[in-house]
C-alpha positions, 0 to 999 in steps of 0.5 A: 055364677062366679065360675062364669064371671071368671071365664068371661074375665079370662076370655076377655084377657085372652082377647086383649092379649091377642089384640096387643100381640097383633098391634105389636106385630103391626108396629114392628113391621112398620118400624122395619119398613121405616128402618129400611127406608132410612138405611137407603136414605143414609146410603144415598147421602153417603154416595152424594157426600163422596161424589161431592168430595170428589168434585171438590177435589177435582175443582181444587186440583184444577184451580191449583194447576191453572195457576201454574200456567 
């Protein structure tokens, strides 16, 4: 009887371990996907900031040179 109870406990622990491992794998996948999206968003923002800076520089040059005319 004690042996059977012990086996059930170990079986249950093994089942819980497998469930936890599956949850960890799923969460890891979700985090990797989120990180990928965030990296893409950061890259887009870096490009936008660079384009904005370039536009501001051109506008500043245009204004400064228009006063020379």
